[in-house]
C-alpha positions as CSV (number, residue, x, y, z in Angstrom):
1,X,-33.5,-12.0,-11.7
2,X,-37.0,-11.7,-10.1
3,X,-38.3,-14.4,-12.4
4,X,-35.5,-16.8,-11.3
5,X,-35.4,-16.1,-7.6
6,X,-38.9,-14.7,-7.0
7,X,-39.8,-11.1,-6.2
8,X,-39.7,-11.6,-2.4
9,X,-36.1,-12.8,-2.6
10,X,-34.6,-10.4,-5.2
11,X,-32.8,-7.1,-4.4
12,X,-31.9,-5.0,-7.4
13,X,-29.9,-1.8,-6.9
14,X,-29.8,0.6,-9.9
15,X,-27.0,3.1,-9.1
16,X,-26.6,6.3,-11.0
17,X,-23.1,7.7,-11.7
18,X,-21.0,6.5,-8.8
19,X,-18.5,9.1,-7.7
20,X,-16.0,10.0,-4.9
21,X,-12.5,9.0,-3.9
22,X,-10.9,6.0,-5.7
23,X,-13.1,6.3,-8.8
24,X,-10.8,5.3,-11.7
25,X,-13.2,6.5,-14.5
26,X,-12.6,10.2,-13.9
27,X,-16.2,10.9,-15.0
28,X,-16.7,13.1,-11.8
29,X,-13.1,13.6,-10.7
30,X,-12.3,15.6,-13.8
31,X,-14.5,18.5,-12.6
32,X,-13.2,19.1,-9.1
33,X,-9.6,18.8,-10.3
34,X,-10.1,21.0,-13.3
35,X,-11.9,23.7,-11.3
36,X,-9.2,23.6,-8.6
37,X,-6.6,24.4,-11.3
38,X,-8.5,27.6,-11.9
39,X,-8.5,30.0,-14.8
40,X,-11.0,29.9,-17.6
41,X,-12.9,26.7,-17.8
42,X,-15.0,25.4,-20.7
43,X,-18.4,24.4,-19.3
44,X,-21.2,22.5,-21.1
45,X,-24.4,24.0,-22.3
46,X,-25.9,25.8,-19.4
47,X,-25.5,26.0,-15.6
48,X,-29.0,24.7,-14.9
49,X,-28.5,21.4,-16.8
50,X,-29.5,18.6,-14.3
51,X,-27.0,15.9,-13.2
52,X,-27.3,13.0,-10.7
53,X,-24.5,11.4,-8.8
54,X,-24.1,9.1,-5.8
55,X,-21.1,9.0,-3.6
56,X,-19.8,5.4,-3.5
57,X,-19.7,5.5,0.3
58,X,-23.4,6.4,0.4
59,X,-24.3,3.7,-2.2
60,X,-22.3,1.1,-0.2
61,X,-23.9,2.0,3.2
62,X,-27.4,1.9,1.6
63,X,-26.7,-1.5,-0.1
64,X,-25.4,-3.0,3.2
65,X,-28.4,-1.6,5.0
66,X,-30.8,-3.3,2.6
67,X,-29.0,-6.6,2.7
68,X,-28.9,-6.6,6.5
69,X,-32.7,-5.9,6.5
70,X,-33.2,-8.7,4.0
71,X,-35.0,-6.2,1.7
72,X,-36.2,-7.0,-1.7
73,X,-37.4,-5.0,-4.7
74,X,-35.9,-2.6,-7.2
75,X,-34.2,0.6,-6.0
76,X,-33.0,3.5,-8.1
77,X,-30.0,4.7,-6.1
78,X,-28.5,8.0,-7.1
79,X,-28.7,11.5,-5.7
80,X,-28.6,13.9,-4.2
81,X,-32.0,14.5,-2.5
82,X,-32.3,17.8,-4.4
83,X,-32.0,18.7,-8.1
84,X,-28.3,19.0,-8.7
85,X,-27.0,20.9,-11.7
86,X,-23.7,21.0,-13.5
87,X,-23.5,24.7,-12.5
88,X,-23.8,23.8,-8.8
89,X,-21.2,21.1,-9.1
90,X,-18.8,23.6,-10.7
91,X,-19.5,26.3,-8.2
92,X,-19.2,24.0,-5.1
93,X,-15.9,22.7,-6.6
94,X,-14.7,26.3,-6.8
95,X,-15.7,27.0,-3.2
96,X,-14.1,23.8,-1.8
97,X,-10.9,24.3,-3.7
98,X,-10.7,28.1,-3.3
99,X,-9.9,28.5,-7.0
100,X,-10.2,31.5,-9.2
101,X,-12.2,29.5,-11.9
102,X,-14.2,31.4,-14.4
103,X,-16.7,29.3,-16.3
104,X,-17.4,29.9,-20.0
105,X,-20.7,28.2,-20.9
106,X,-20.6,26.9,-24.4
107,X,-23.9,26.4,-26.3
108,X,-24.8,22.8,-27.3
109,X,-24.5,23.5,-31.0
110,X,-21.1,25.0,-30.5
111,X,-19.9,22.0,-28.6
112,X,-21.2,19.7,-31.4
113,X,-19.5,21.8,-34.1
114,X,-16.2,21.5,-32.2
115,X,-16.6,17.7,-31.5
116,X,-16.8,18.1,-27.8
117,X,-18.5,15.0,-26.6
118,X,-21.0,14.7,-23.8
119,X,-20.1,12.3,-21.0
120,X,-16.5,11.8,-22.1
121,X,-15.0,15.3,-23.0
122,X,-17.6,16.9,-20.7
123,X,-18.0,14.2,-18.1
124,X,-21.0,13.9,-15.7
125,X,-23.1,15.9,-18.2
126,X,-25.5,14.9,-21.0
127,X,-27.3,17.7,-22.9
128,X,-30.4,19.0,-21.2
129,X,-32.8,18.3,-24.1
130,X,-36.1,16.5,-24.2
131,X,-34.7,13.1,-25.3
132,X,-32.4,13.0,-22.2
133,X,-35.1,14.1,-19.7
134,X,-35.0,10.8,-17.7
135,X,-31.3,10.5,-17.6
136,X,-30.6,13.0,-14.8
137,X,-34.0,13.0,-13.1
138,X,-34.4,9.4,-11.8
139,X,-37.0,9.0,-9.2
140,X,-35.2,7.9,-6.0
141,X,-38.1,8.3,-3.6
142,X,-38.4,4.6,-2.9
143,X,-34.7,4.4,-1.9
144,X,-35.0,7.5,0.2
145,X,-38.0,6.0,2.0
146,X,-35.9,2.9,2.6
147,X,-33.2,5.0,4.3
148,X,-30.9,6.2,1.6
149,X,-28.8,9.1,3.1
150,X,-26.4,11.5,1.4
151,X,-23.2,13.1,2.5
152,X,-22.8,16.7,1.3
153,X,-21.5,17.5,-2.2
154,X,-18.7,19.5,-0.5
155,X,-17.5,16.4,1.4
156,X,-17.5,14.3,-1.8
157,X,-15.5,17.0,-3.7
158,X,-13.1,17.6,-0.8
159,X,-12.4,13.9,-0.4
160,X,-12.0,13.4,-4.1
161,X,-9.5,16.2,-4.3
162,X,-7.5,14.7,-1.4
163,X,-7.5,11.3,-3.0
164,X,-6.3,12.7,-6.4
165,X,-3.1,13.8,-4.6
166,X,-2.2,10.2,-4.0
167,X,-2.3,9.3,-7.7
168,X,1.1,8.5,-9.3
169,X,2.7,11.3,-11.4
170,X,1.7,11.2,-15.0
171,X,-1.7,9.7,-14.4
172,X,-3.5,9.3,-17.7
173,X,-7.0,10.8,-17.5
174,X,-9.9,8.7,-18.8
175,X,-12.4,11.5,-19.1
176,X,-12.4,15.2,-19.7
177,X,-10.5,17.5,-22.1
178,X,-6.8,17.9,-22.1
179,X,-5.5,21.4,-21.2
180,X,-4.5,21.9,-24.9
181,X,-7.8,20.8,-26.3
182,X,-9.8,22.9,-23.8
183,X,-7.6,26.0,-24.7
184,X,-8.3,25.4,-28.4
185,X,-12.1,25.2,-27.9
186,X,-12.1,28.2,-25.6
187,X,-10.2,30.2,-28.2
188,X,-12.9,29.3,-30.8
189,X,-15.6,30.2,-28.3
190,X,-14.1,33.7,-27.9
191,X,-14.1,34.2,-31.7
192,X,-17.8,33.3,-31.9
């Protein structure tokens, strides 16, 4: 793009995982909904595994701001402005929904042995291993200096849960484990 239009006339936004109400992918939505259901929940690897997400409303506001300012350059646009972990996402989902969720953290090797896939069966998460280090730790300082702002994780989760209530009955989930598959894997984890 920059070669075609020139550096001074090109704005490139590189969003991370876009989340929030009206997200049809379920890559984030799965977790707040699953946690709200409560009970024993299969959780991936370890609570301190880093993740990055950006609420679609924050992404949109920042993009419009840059366009109105006639900005140019390349911006990594994800968040939040602190290191978010899968454990924090699950705990905040529990607090917001008021559920009785109990998280069962499954080791990476166990998940592999039971064909539980990152990103699809366990959405939002990729294994916290050396080869994935850049995936959930994108440098967003340039976007923050340009005015990227974040709503709270609580607000994103709350609004996502409210939106899910408007979905038609029998919605087919695109990401996450079915209740039956999760129960099967949890039973195997207990036997371990």
